[in-house]
C-alpha positions as CSV (number, residue, x, y, z in Angstrom):
1,M,-34.1,-132.1,-107.4
2,T,-36.9,-133.3,-109.6
3,P,-40.3,-134.2,-108.1
4,S,-39.9,-137.8,-109.3
5,L,-36.7,-138.2,-107.3
6,I,-38.3,-136.6,-104.3
7,R,-41.3,-139.0,-104.4
8,G,-39.0,-142.0,-105.0
9,R,-37.1,-141.7,-101.7
10,P,-40.0,-142.5,-99.3
11,R,-40.9,-145.6,-101.4
12,R,-37.4,-147.0,-101.1
13,G,-37.4,-146.3,-97.4
14,R,-40.7,-148.0,-96.8
15,S,-39.7,-151.1,-98.7
16,H,-36.4,-151.4,-96.8
17,I,-38.2,-151.1,-93.5
18,S,-40.8,-153.7,-94.5
19,V,-38.0,-156.2,-95.3
20,R,-36.5,-155.6,-91.9
21,V,-39.8,-156.1,-90.1
22,A,-40.5,-159.3,-92.0
23,H,-37.1,-160.7,-91.0
24,A,-37.7,-159.7,-87.4
25,L,-41.2,-161.4,-87.4
26,L,-39.7,-164.5,-88.9
27,G,-37.1,-164.7,-86.3
28,V,-39.7,-164.3,-83.5
29,V,-41.9,-167.1,-84.9
30,V,-38.9,-169.4,-85.3
31,G,-37.9,-168.7,-81.7
32,V,-41.3,-169.4,-80.4
33,V,-41.5,-172.6,-82.3
34,W,-38.2,-173.6,-81.0
35,L,-39.3,-172.9,-77.4
36,V,-42.4,-175.0,-77.6
37,L,-40.8,-177.8,-79.7
38,P,-39.9,-179.9,-76.6
39,W,-43.6,-180.1,-75.8
40,M,-44.4,-181.5,-79.2
41,T,-41.6,-184.2,-79.0
42,I,-42.8,-187.9,-79.0
43,N,-41.5,-190.0,-76.1
44,D,-39.8,-193.1,-77.6
45,D,-38.6,-194.6,-74.2
46,A,-39.6,-198.2,-73.5
47,P,-42.6,-198.6,-71.3
48,V,-42.0,-199.3,-67.7
49,A,-44.3,-201.5,-65.7
50,G,-46.6,-199.5,-63.5
51,A,-46.1,-196.3,-65.4
52,R,-49.2,-196.4,-67.6
53,V,-51.3,-194.6,-65.1
54,S,-48.7,-191.9,-64.3
55,A,-48.0,-191.2,-68.0
56,A,-51.5,-190.1,-68.6
57,A,-50.9,-186.7,-66.9
58,P,-47.8,-185.7,-69.0
59,A,-49.7,-186.7,-72.1
60,E,-52.4,-184.3,-71.3
61,D,-49.8,-181.5,-70.5
62,E,-48.2,-182.1,-73.9
63,S,-51.5,-181.7,-75.6
64,S,-52.3,-178.5,-73.8
65,G,-48.8,-177.1,-74.7
66,T,-49.3,-177.8,-78.4
67,D,-52.6,-175.9,-78.3
68,L,-50.7,-172.8,-77.0
69,V,-48.4,-172.5,-80.0
70,L,-50.6,-170.4,-82.3
71,P,-51.8,-168.0,-79.6
72,V,-48.2,-167.4,-78.3
73,A,-47.0,-166.8,-81.9
74,A,-49.8,-164.3,-82.6
75,L,-49.1,-162.6,-79.3
76,A,-45.4,-162.3,-80.2
77,V,-46.3,-160.7,-83.6
78,V,-48.6,-158.2,-82.0
79,V,-45.9,-157.3,-79.4
80,V,-43.3,-156.8,-82.2
81,L,-45.6,-154.6,-84.3
82,A,-46.6,-152.5,-81.3
83,A,-42.9,-152.0,-80.4
84,Y,-42.1,-151.1,-84.0
85,G,-45.0,-148.5,-84.1
86,S,-43.9,-147.1,-80.8
87,V,-40.3,-146.6,-82.0
88,R,-41.6,-144.8,-85.1
89,R,-43.8,-142.5,-83.1
90,I,-40.9,-141.6,-80.7
91,R,-38.6,-140.9,-83.6
92,R,-41.2,-138.8,-85.4
93,A,-41.9,-136.8,-82.2
94,R,-38.2,-136.1,-81.7
95,S,-37.9,-134.8,-85.2
96,R,-40.8,-132.3,-84.8
97,T,-38.8,-129.5,-83.3
98,T,-40.3,-126.9,-85.7
99,P,-43.5,-126.6,-87.6
100,A,-43.7,-128.0,-91.1
101,A,-42.2,-125.7,-93.7
102,A,-44.4,-124.1,-96.4
103,G,-44.9,-126.4,-99.4
104,T,-44.4,-129.6,-97.4
105,T,-46.9,-132.1,-96.1
106,H,-45.3,-133.0,-92.8
107,V,-42.2,-132.3,-90.8
108,G,-39.1,-133.6,-92.4
109,A,-40.7,-134.0,-95.8
110,Y,-38.9,-132.7,-98.9
111,P,-40.1,-129.2,-99.9
112,S,-42.3,-129.2,-103.0
113,P,-40.8,-127.6,-106.2
114,A,-43.3,-124.7,-105.9
115,A,-42.4,-123.8,-102.3
116,A,-42.4,-120.0,-101.9
117,P,-39.3,-118.3,-100.6
118,P,-39.5,-116.6,-97.2
119,L,-41.4,-113.3,-97.4
120,A,-38.7,-111.3,-95.6
121,G,-36.1,-112.4,-98.1
122,L,-38.3,-111.6,-101.0
123,D,-39.0,-108.2,-99.6
124,D,-35.3,-107.3,-99.4
125,R,-34.8,-108.8,-102.9
126,S,-37.6,-106.6,-104.4
127,R,-36.2,-103.4,-102.9
128,A,-32.7,-104.3,-104.1
129,A,-34.1,-105.0,-107.6
130,L,-35.8,-101.7,-107.7
131,V,-32.7,-99.8,-106.7
132,D,-30.5,-101.7,-109.2
133,A,-32.9,-101.3,-112.1
134,D,-33.4,-97.6,-111.4
135,N,-29.6,-97.0,-111.2
136,R,-29.0,-98.8,-114.5
137,L,-31.7,-96.7,-116.2
138,R,-30.3,-93.4,-114.9
139,A,-26.7,-94.4,-115.9
140,F,-27.9,-95.5,-119.4
141,R,-29.7,-92.2,-120.0
142,E,-26.6,-90.3,-119.0
143,E,-24.5,-92.3,-121.5
144,L,-27.1,-91.6,-124.3
145,V,-26.4,-87.9,-124.0
146,F,-22.7,-88.4,-124.7
147,A,-23.3,-91.0,-127.4
148,E,-25.7,-88.6,-129.2
149,A,-23.0,-85.9,-129.3
150,G,-20.9,-88.3,-131.4
151,S,-23.5,-90.2,-133.4
152,G,-26.4,-87.9,-133.8
153,P,-30.0,-88.1,-132.5
154,G,-31.1,-90.4,-135.3
155,A,-28.7,-93.2,-134.3
156,M,-30.0,-92.9,-130.7
157,A,-33.6,-93.6,-131.5
158,P,-33.5,-97.4,-130.8
159,F,-31.7,-96.9,-127.6
160,A,-34.1,-94.2,-126.5
161,G,-36.9,-96.6,-127.2
162,A,-35.2,-99.3,-125.0
163,A,-34.9,-96.8,-122.2
164,E,-38.6,-95.9,-122.4
165,A,-39.5,-99.6,-122.4
166,A,-37.3,-100.2,-119.3
167,E,-38.8,-97.1,-117.7
168,A,-42.3,-98.5,-118.2
169,E,-41.4,-101.8,-116.6
170,L,-39.8,-100.0,-113.7
171,A,-42.8,-97.7,-113.2
172,A,-45.0,-100.8,-113.1
173,A,-42.7,-102.4,-110.5
174,C,-42.9,-99.2,-108.4
175,A,-46.7,-99.2,-108.6
176,I,-46.9,-102.9,-107.5
177,R,-44.5,-102.1,-104.6
178,R,-46.6,-99.1,-103.6
179,R,-49.8,-101.2,-103.5
180,Y,-47.9,-103.8,-101.5
181,E,-46.9,-101.2,-98.9
182,E,-50.4,-100.0,-98.7
183,G,-51.6,-103.6,-98.1
184,V,-52.0,-106.3,-100.8
185,P,-53.7,-109.6,-99.9
186,E,-51.2,-111.8,-101.9
187,E,-47.9,-110.3,-100.6
188,A,-45.6,-112.9,-102.0
189,A,-47.1,-112.6,-105.4
190,A,-46.8,-108.8,-105.3
191,L,-43.1,-108.9,-104.3
192,A,-42.4,-111.5,-107.0
193,G,-44.1,-109.2,-109.5
194,V,-41.8,-106.4,-108.5
195,V,-38.7,-108.6,-109.0
196,G,-40.0,-109.8,-112.3
197,R,-40.6,-106.3,-113.7
198,C,-37.2,-105.1,-112.6
199,E,-35.5,-108.1,-114.1
200,E,-37.3,-107.4,-117.4
201,A,-36.2,-103.7,-117.3
202,E,-32.6,-104.8,-116.6
203,R,-32.7,-107.3,-119.5
204,R,-33.8,-104.6,-121.9
205,L,-31.1,-102.2,-120.6
206,T,-28.4,-104.9,-120.8
207,G,-29.1,-105.6,-124.5
208,A,-29.3,-101.9,-125.4
209,A,-26.1,-101.1,-123.4
210,E,-24.1,-103.8,-125.3
211,S,-25.3,-102.4,-128.6
212,L,-24.5,-98.9,-127.6
213,G,-21.1,-99.9,-126.4
214,A,-20.4,-101.5,-129.8
215,L,-21.6,-98.4,-131.6
216,R,-19.4,-96.0,-129.6
217,G,-16.3,-98.2,-129.7
218,L,-14.6,-96.7,-126.7
219,D,-12.4,-99.7,-126.3
220,R,-11.1,-99.3,-129.9
221,D,-10.8,-95.6,-130.4
222,P,-11.9,-93.3,-127.6
223,A,-10.5,-90.1,-129.2
224,T,-13.8,-88.8,-130.6
225,A,-15.7,-89.5,-127.4
226,L,-12.9,-88.0,-125.4
227,A,-13.0,-84.7,-127.4
228,S,-16.7,-84.5,-127.0
229,A,-16.5,-85.1,-123.2
230,E,-13.8,-82.4,-122.9
231,T,-16.0,-79.9,-124.8
232,R,-18.9,-80.5,-122.5
233,F,-16.6,-80.3,-119.5
234,R,-15.4,-76.8,-120.5
235,E,-18.9,-75.5,-121.1
236,L,-20.1,-76.9,-117.7
237,T,-17.2,-75.3,-115.9
238,A,-18.3,-71.9,-117.1
239,R,-21.9,-72.6,-116.2
240,T,-20.9,-73.7,-112.7
241,A,-19.0,-70.5,-112.1
242,E,-22.1,-68.5,-113.2
243,A,-24.6,-70.5,-111.1
244,G,-22.5,-69.9,-107.9
245,N,-23.2,-66.2,-108.1
246,T,-26.9,-66.1,-108.9
247,L,-28.9,-68.0,-106.4
248,T,-29.1,-69.1,-102.7
249,H,-32.0,-71.3,-101.8
250,D,-32.5,-74.1,-99.2
251,S,-33.4,-76.8,-101.9
252,V,-30.1,-76.3,-103.7
253,T,-27.8,-75.5,-100.8
254,G,-24.3,-76.9,-101.5
255,Y,-25.2,-77.9,-105.1
256,V,-22.5,-75.6,-106.7
257,E,-19.8,-76.8,-104.4
258,L,-20.8,-80.4,-105.1
259,A,-20.8,-79.8,-108.8
260,K,-17.2,-78.4,-108.5
261,D,-16.2,-81.6,-106.7
262,H,-17.6,-83.7,-109.6
263,L,-15.7,-81.5,-112.1
264,V,-12.5,-82.2,-110.2
265,T,-13.2,-85.9,-110.4
266,A,-13.9,-85.6,-114.1
267,T,-10.6,-83.8,-114.6
268,V,-8.7,-86.6,-113.0
269,H,-10.4,-89.3,-115.1
270,L,-9.9,-87.3,-118.3
271,N,-6.2,-87.0,-117.7
272,R,-6.0,-90.7,-117.0
273,T,-7.8,-91.3,-120.2
274,H,-5.2,-89.4,-122.1
275,Q,-2.4,-91.3,-120.4
276,A,-4.0,-94.7,-121.1
277,T,-4.6,-93.8,-124.7
278,A,-1.0,-92.6,-125.2
279,S,0.3,-95.8,-123.6
280,G,-1.8,-98.1,-125.9
281,R,-4.2,-99.3,-123.2
282,P,-7.7,-98.8,-124.8
283,D,-9.7,-100.8,-122.3
284,E,-8.3,-98.8,-119.4
285,A,-8.9,-95.5,-121.3
286,A,-12.5,-96.5,-121.9
287,Q,-13.1,-97.1,-118.2
288,H,-11.7,-93.8,-117.2
289,L,-13.6,-92.0,-119.9
290,R,-16.9,-93.5,-118.7
291,A,-16.0,-92.4,-115.1
292,A,-15.3,-88.9,-116.4
293,E,-18.7,-88.8,-118.3
294,T,-20.5,-89.9,-115.1
295,A,-18.9,-87.1,-113.1
296,I,-19.7,-84.6,-115.8
297,A,-23.3,-85.7,-116.0
298,R,-23.8,-85.4,-112.3
299,A,-22.2,-81.9,-112.2
300,D,-24.6,-81.0,-115.1
301,V,-27.6,-82.2,-113.1
302,L,-26.6,-80.0,-110.1
303,V,-25.9,-76.9,-112.1
304,T,-29.1,-77.4,-114.2
305,A,-31.1,-77.7,-110.9
306,V,-29.8,-74.3,-109.8
307,T,-30.7,-72.5,-113.0
308,R,-34.1,-74.2,-113.3
309,L,-35.0,-73.2,-109.7
310,R,-34.0,-69.7,-110.4
311,S,-36.4,-69.6,-113.3
312,A,-39.2,-71.3,-111.3
313,L,-38.8,-68.7,-108.5
314,T,-39.2,-65.9,-111.0
315,E,-42.3,-67.4,-112.5
316,A,-43.8,-68.1,-109.0
317,A,-43.2,-64.5,-107.9
318,R,-45.1,-63.4,-111.0
319,L,-48.0,-65.7,-110.4
320,I,-48.6,-65.0,-106.7
321,P,-51.0,-61.9,-107.1
322,S,-53.1,-63.7,-109.7
323,A,-53.1,-66.9,-107.7
324,L,-54.4,-65.0,-104.7
325,T,-57.2,-63.6,-106.9
326,G,-57.9,-67.1,-108.3
327,A,-58.1,-68.6,-104.8
328,E,-60.6,-66.0,-103.7
329,A,-62.7,-66.9,-106.8
330,E,-62.6,-70.5,-105.9
331,L,-63.7,-69.8,-102.3
332,A,-66.5,-67.3,-103.3
333,P,-69.3,-70.0,-103.7
334,F,-68.7,-70.9,-100.0
335,R,-69.3,-67.3,-98.8
336,D,-72.9,-67.0,-100.2
337,G,-74.3,-66.6,-96.7
338,T,-75.4,-70.3,-96.4
339,A,-74.1,-71.8,-93.2
340,H,-71.5,-74.5,-93.9
341,E,-70.8,-77.0,-91.1
342,G,-68.3,-79.7,-90.6
343,E,-65.3,-80.3,-92.8
344,T,-66.2,-77.7,-95.5
345,H,-66.4,-74.9,-92.9
346,A,-63.1,-76.0,-91.4
347,R,-61.4,-76.0,-94.8
348,L,-62.8,-72.5,-95.6
349,L,-61.5,-71.2,-92.3
350,H,-58.1,-72.7,-93.0
351,A,-57.9,-71.3,-96.5
352,D,-58.8,-67.8,-95.3
353,A,-56.1,-68.0,-92.6
354,V,-53.4,-69.1,-95.2
355,L,-54.4,-66.4,-97.7
356,A,-54.3,-63.7,-95.1
357,A,-50.8,-64.9,-93.9
358,V,-49.6,-64.9,-97.5
359,R,-50.8,-61.4,-98.1
360,Q,-49.1,-60.2,-95.0
361,E,-45.8,-62.0,-95.9
362,T,-45.6,-60.7,-99.5
363,T,-46.3,-57.1,-98.5
364,S,-44.1,-56.9,-95.5
365,G,-41.0,-56.0,-97.5
366,Q,-39.1,-58.9,-96.0
367,P,-37.5,-61.6,-98.2
368,Y,-39.7,-64.7,-98.8
369,D,-39.7,-67.8,-100.9
370,P,-42.0,-67.2,-103.9
371,L,-42.3,-70.9,-104.7
372,G,-43.1,-71.8,-101.1
373,V,-45.7,-69.0,-101.0
374,L,-47.3,-70.2,-104.2
375,R,-47.4,-73.8,-102.8
376,R,-49.3,-72.6,-99.8
377,I,-51.9,-70.9,-101.9
378,V,-52.4,-74.0,-104.1
379,H,-52.7,-76.4,-101.2
380,A,-55.0,-74.1,-99.2
381,A,-57.5,-73.7,-102.1
382,A,-57.2,-77.2,-103.5
383,P,-59.7,-79.0,-101.2
384,L,-62.5,-76.5,-102.2
385,A,-61.4,-75.7,-105.8
386,T,-63.9,-76.4,-108.6
387,G,-61.8,-75.3,-111.6
388,R,-63.2,-71.8,-111.9
389,S,-59.7,-70.3,-111.9
390,G,-57.2,-71.4,-114.5
391,V,-54.4,-69.6,-112.8
392,L,-54.5,-72.0,-109.9
393,A,-54.0,-74.9,-112.3
394,V,-50.9,-73.2,-113.8
395,A,-49.6,-72.5,-110.3
396,A,-50.1,-76.1,-109.2
397,L,-48.3,-77.4,-112.3
398,L,-45.3,-75.1,-111.7
399,V,-45.1,-76.2,-108.0
400,A,-45.5,-79.9,-108.7
401,R,-43.1,-79.9,-111.7
402,E,-40.3,-78.3,-109.7
403,S,-40.8,-80.6,-106.7
404,V,-40.6,-83.7,-108.9
405,A,-37.6,-82.4,-110.8
406,A,-35.8,-81.5,-107.6
407,A,-36.4,-84.9,-106.1
408,D,-35.3,-86.7,-109.3
409,D,-32.1,-84.6,-109.4
410,Y,-31.3,-85.5,-105.8
411,V,-31.8,-89.2,-106.4
412,T,-29.7,-89.1,-109.6
413,V,-26.7,-87.5,-108.0
414,H,-26.8,-89.6,-104.8
415,R,-28.2,-92.8,-106.3
416,E,-25.6,-95.1,-104.7
417,A,-26.9,-94.1,-101.2
418,V,-30.7,-93.8,-101.9
419,G,-32.9,-96.8,-101.1
420,A,-36.1,-98.0,-102.8
421,A,-38.7,-96.0,-100.8
422,P,-37.9,-92.6,-102.3
423,R,-37.9,-94.1,-105.8
424,V,-41.3,-95.6,-105.4
425,L,-42.8,-92.3,-104.2
426,L,-41.1,-90.4,-107.0
427,A,-42.5,-92.8,-109.6
428,E,-46.0,-92.3,-108.2
429,A,-45.5,-88.5,-108.2
430,R,-44.6,-88.6,-111.9
431,L,-47.7,-90.6,-112.9
432,T,-50.5,-89.0,-110.8
433,D,-52.8,-86.4,-112.3
434,D,-53.5,-84.8,-108.9
435,L,-50.9,-82.0,-109.0
436,P,-51.0,-81.1,-105.3
437,R,-50.6,-84.8,-104.4
438,A,-47.7,-85.0,-106.9
439,D,-46.1,-82.1,-105.0
440,V,-46.6,-83.8,-101.7
441,L,-45.2,-87.2,-102.9
442,A,-42.2,-85.6,-104.5
443,R,-41.3,-83.6,-101.5
444,E,-41.7,-86.7,-99.3
445,A,-39.4,-88.6,-101.7
446,R,-36.8,-85.9,-101.4
447,E,-36.9,-86.1,-97.6
448,L,-36.5,-89.9,-97.6
449,A,-33.6,-89.6,-100.0
450,E,-31.9,-87.1,-97.9
451,R,-32.4,-89.3,-94.9
452,D,-30.8,-92.2,-96.7
453,V,-27.8,-90.1,-97.6
454,R,-27.4,-89.0,-94.0
455,L,-27.5,-92.6,-92.9
456,R,-25.3,-94.2,-95.6
457,G,-23.0,-91.3,-96.4
458,H,-22.4,-89.4,-99.6
459,P,-21.2,-91.5,-102.5
460,A,-17.6,-91.1,-103.4
């Protein structure tokens, strides 16, 4: 409803009430005049002898009654107005069962056009918008890989640009959401900013997806895309078998088995694509082909995570001795004999304890996690590091990069069950220049994502 219509209603109500009051007052005045009219009547009876003296008293009574007409009428008007005001106050008091809503001037008033939505609803909407936009972006990037196999990298350049623009909008939305969670004065404005950024990201992705769909033409002739998907499927099947025999690590536990499940799903949809194509149902064939591509892409993410972690573990084991030496070099300025008190002394003692435990663990002959050991070295030396040792920077980069990639892989594969909080932390981990902090944020994002999956179940 427009503001002019909203403002017009009270005017019509007030004019209607005024007419009713005027009618009531007129009726009261007429009634009072009618009551006092006998006092004002002239006596036309013939005079009777001996009555002149006795008639003097009634004449005086009639004169006094005439003088009371105006006071009585005024009193009646006052009584009526007072009664009308009392009735209005009673009605208004009865209607005030709740406080006035935001954007209104009093209880029962129409809300103003700029009335803000409830903060709780806007909070839920912002989180849902983050999840939807992030899922759309991940699905779009997956399809780009299959489209590139059929059309070449050059044809994908505009779509890659659209994905990057959408990613920038989504990163800004996550940053706003993160600041809101840390405490932003204008909460409603912050949440509205999150929703707006996500809507812009989805708008870019929607336009790019329509153009990409027209370029691929799956609903016209899916044969080329189907052959490309089957080629990638066969290559991935061989890689999955190899990955299952090379690595066992907590961060990728169950990944190979889950990849095999996705390959089974892909097999079903590829067969249905063949059947729909043979039966002349191109729309149905396109749907099954896209489902097969999604399953293949997720299996690829899982297998790639296993092979990447294997490489990271090898590199971490190689870096551990030099990282220990570099950490000692960073701590050396604090061992110059000068007494250090307070927080610096506590950090030095903690770093010494961690480095001693690492040396004992790596020389005990027992299996250990090279990446976890390198992470402990980096985090122990980071509070006192001054940049003397370049090897610690390399170690920190390796640790943070693997943590961010592992969290991103987990969200990609389980995205239907993962909420907004892990995505916000992951976005901050990607952007921060503080590598130890990026590692902490990414690992926290992974933990929250795993909790969401436990609560909501694994996506089918």
